[in-house]
N, C-alpha and C positions, 0 to 999 in steps of 0.2 A: 749271427743274425737273430733278431727277435721278431716274433709274429704274434699277433693277437687273434684270438678266436672269437668270432661273433656268432650270436644265436641264429641258426637258420629258421626262417619263417616266424621270427618274433614280431610282436605287434606292441611296441612300447606305448603308443598313444592310447590303446584300449586298456592297457595294464594287464592284459591276459598273458600269463607266463606259461610257456610250454616246456615242461621239464623232461619230456621224453628224450630229448637229445642227450641227456646226462646218462642214459642207460646204454652204454656201449655194448652190453651183452645181449642186445636185441638187434635184429636186422635194421629196423627203422632208426634206432638210436645210432647205430654204427654208420649208416648212410648219412644221417644228419651230421655226424662228426666229420666225415670225409668231405661233405659239401660246405663246411663252414668257410666263411669269408675271412681272410686275414687282413683286417683293416683296423686303424686306430682313429679315434676322433681328432679332428683338427683343433689346434689350440688357437682360439680367437685372438686377434690383435688386442693389446691392452686397452685401447680406447673403446673398442666395441664391447669388450668384456665388462668393463666398469660401467658401461651405459645400459646394460641389459636390464629389462624389467624383471621384477621378482619371479614371475612364473617362468619366464624364459631362462633366468639364471638357475632356477631349480632343475629345469629340464637339462640344461647344459651340464650342471654339476652331476646329476644322476648318470648321464652318459659317461662322464669321466670316471665316476666311482665304479660303474659297471665295467669299464675298461680295466681299471686297476685291480678289480676283484677277480678277473679271469686269469687262468693259467697262461703264462707267457712261455712259448716254446722257444728255447734257446738251442741253437744248433751246436751243441757241445761235441767234443771229439768222440765221446761215447755214443751219442746218437748217430753221428756220421758212421762210426764203425759198425754199429748194429744194422743200419740201413744198407751199407755196402755188403756186409757179410750175408744178410738175409736175401738181398737181391741176387747175389752170386749163387746161393744155395737153391733159390727158385729156378735159376737157369740149369744148374747141375741136375736137379731132380725132374726137370720137365719131361724127359723121356725115360725115366727110370721105372722099371716094372716092380722092383723090390729094393730093399736096402737103402731107402732114401735117407739123406742126412738132414740133421736139424740144428737148431741153435738155442743155447740157453743164455739168459741174462741174469746174473747172480750178483748180489751185494747186500750191504746193510740197508735198512729202511731209509727212505727219503734221499736216495742217491740217484733217482731218475730212471729206475728200471721200467716202470709202467709207461712213462713218457717215451722211452726209446722203443718199447715194443709197439705201442700204438702208432708212433710215427712211422715205423717200418710198415705196419699194416696199411696206413694211409697212403704211403708212397706206392706200395704195390697195387693198391686199388686204383689210384689215380692213373698210373701207367696203363693198367688194364683197360680202364674206361677210354683213355685216349686211343689205344690201339684197336678197340672194339666198340666204337661209338654207338652202334646199333644193337648191341647185345645187352639190352636193358635188364633182362631177366638173369644175367650172370651174377653170381655172388662170389667174387674172387677172394674175399677175405672173411674168415670167421674169427670172432673174438669172444672167448669165454673166460670165466674165472673159476678156480677150484674152490668149492665151499669147504668150510671146516669139517673135519672128520668125514671126508668124502668117501662114498661107496661107489661101486661101479655104476649102479643105476642113477645115482645123483649126477655123475659126470655125463652119462648119456642124456639125462634130462636137460643139462645145461646146453648141450648141442641142440636138442629139440627146441628149447626155449628161444635160442638165437633165431632159428628158422621159423618160429611160431607154428610148429607142427601140431596138429590136433591129436594129441596122444591120449588114448583112453586110460582111465585109472587102472584098468585090468591089464594093460600092456606090460609084458615082461621086458627085461633088458634086451633080449634078442630082437623083439619086435621094434623097440625104439632104435637100436643100433642099425637095423636094416633100413628103417625109414630115413635116418640121418645120413647114412652112407649113400643111399639112393639119391637123395636131394643134393648131396655134395657133388656127386658125379655129374648129375644133370645140370647143376648150376656152375660147373667148372670152377670149383673152389681151388685156389692156388696156394693160399697161405692160411694156416690155422695158428692163431695166437692164443696161448694158454697162460693166463696170469695167476698170481697167488699160488704158485706150485708148491710153496712151502707148507700149504695146508694138507698136502698129501703125505701122510705118515706111513711110510713103507714098513715100519717096524710092527705094525698091526696087520692082522689078516685082511681086514677090510681095505686098509691103505695099499697093501701089496696087490690085492685084486683090482683096486682102482687104477694103480699104475699099469697093470696088465691091460686094463680096458683102454687106457690112452694109447698103449702100444698097438692094440688091436685096431683102433681107429686110424692110427698112422699107417697101418699096413693096408687097410681097405680104402682109405681116402687118398687119391693120388695128389697129395699136396705136401708142401714143406711145413713141418711142425716147428713152432718156436715157443719156448717156455721162458717165464720170468718168475723170480721168487727171491725171498730173503735167504742168503747164505745157503744155497742149495747143496754145496759140498758137505755141509754138516747135517743134512736132514736124513741121510741114509739112502737117498735116492740113487747114489752112484756106487753103492756097496752091494756085495753079493752078486749072484748070477744075473739078476735083473739089472743091477747097476752096471755090470760089465757091458751088457748089450747097449745100454743107453750111452755110456761113456764112449763106446766104439763108434757111435753114429752121430754124436752131437758135439759141436764146438761150443766154446763158452766165451762170453764177453763179461768181464768182471767190472762192476761199478764200485765207486768208493768216494770218499770225501775229496774235495779239491785241496791241493797243497797251496800254501801261501806263496804264490808266484805270479808271473805275468799273465798266465791263463786265467787265474782267479780275478785279477784286476780287470782283464778284458771282459770277463763275464759280467762283472758289476757295471762296467761302462755300457755294455749292451743293454742291460736292464734299465740303467738310467736313461738311455736314449729313448726308451719306450714310455717314459713318464709324460703325463700331460698336466703339468703344474705350472702356474704362472710366475711364481717367484723363486723357483728352484734354480740354484746356480750350477751350470754345467761343470762337471768335474768334481763336484762336492762328494759324491758317493765313492768314486775311485780313490779319493784321498783318504777315505775311511776303510780302505781294504783290510788293514790289519785288525781294526776294531770289528768289522763285519765277520772276519774269519774267526776271531775269538768268540763272537756271539753265536755263531752257527756251526762251529767245528768243521767248516768247509763243506757242509751238506747243502746241496743245491735246493732241496725241498725247504729247508729251514730258511735259507736266504730269500727264497721267493715269498715265504710267509712273512718275513720281517719287512721286506721292502714294500710288498703289496699293502700290508696293514698300515705302514707309515704313510703311504701315498693316499690311502682312503682317509686317514685321519687329517692329512694336510688339506684335503678338499672340505671335509666336514667342519674343521675348526677355522678355516679361512686363512691359515698361514701360507698355504700354497707352496710349501717347500719341505724337503726332508733334511734334517740336521741330526747330529749325534744326539742332541737332547731329545728330539722327537723319536728317534730310534730307541733310546733308553726307556721311553714311556710305553713301548710295545712289549707285551708278554709273549715271547715266542714259545715254540713247542717245548715239552718237558725235556726231551733229549738235549736240545741245544742249551737249555738253562742249567743242565747238569755239568759237573766238571768234565773236561775233555778226557777221553780214554787215553791210557798210556800208549806211547808209540813203541812198536816192536813188542 
């Protein structure tokens, strides 16, 4: 299934762009993300399309370009696994006073880790809102990212920033942590999603202390903690005494490139179905499945980049279709343009 995310509260006619919804690490940004409508623009009949006045044609094309530029959420097996595992852990931890279990999502870059983590958070929040329609002050999900070279205070400030807490410059980490934990309990936080965990270098003193700070929050906030990061098994996070504690409480979902198989072809077909192009021949992209796998090394992030870019070009240059030639004209990310890594 493919869904398109639309901007909440956008005003296209005025031209005013509200970019606050892009900041998922703030409460307002996260709520905007959860409230996004999943719709795609209708493709006009050919006779109507060719007869559009220039100003209306520009508006129509801009809407389709906007659609193609947005991230398409494809319900891959990994996303389904993360959502199922996360929801199960939320239920298991609901009445736990200590020793709550968590989930890690680990894999190479551009393999859908952040998408899986945020879709889990979105699912948990939507379910909570449906079950508690009058609890408008509840904050069931918190989403933060780990900054580079993170220290304990930096992590505490990321939590405070999400809640938009008025923290004094003189506040120490204990003051910040107490405020964060108090708000989390009052707001009935159910899930804490922590992204970019590979920025946590546990081989340094500051990184080890930051890891302990995360553990401290997980003990004081009665919620399920979920982490995502690049190749977490190789960061040292799971080694030593600290690592043993984490490994004993966290399950792991590993992401990776797609193989050249039916699942890959089905993914391409789902993406093609989301296109809004007037002259594109249905089935043209699945026929290029081998070519697309070679171009992207099976990375879903690279595939999205390639197809979205080609779709935007197709609207801008008036060809209204994606072909191998038009895909060849797109410069993809550096990783996918490099030789494929050796297998095994």
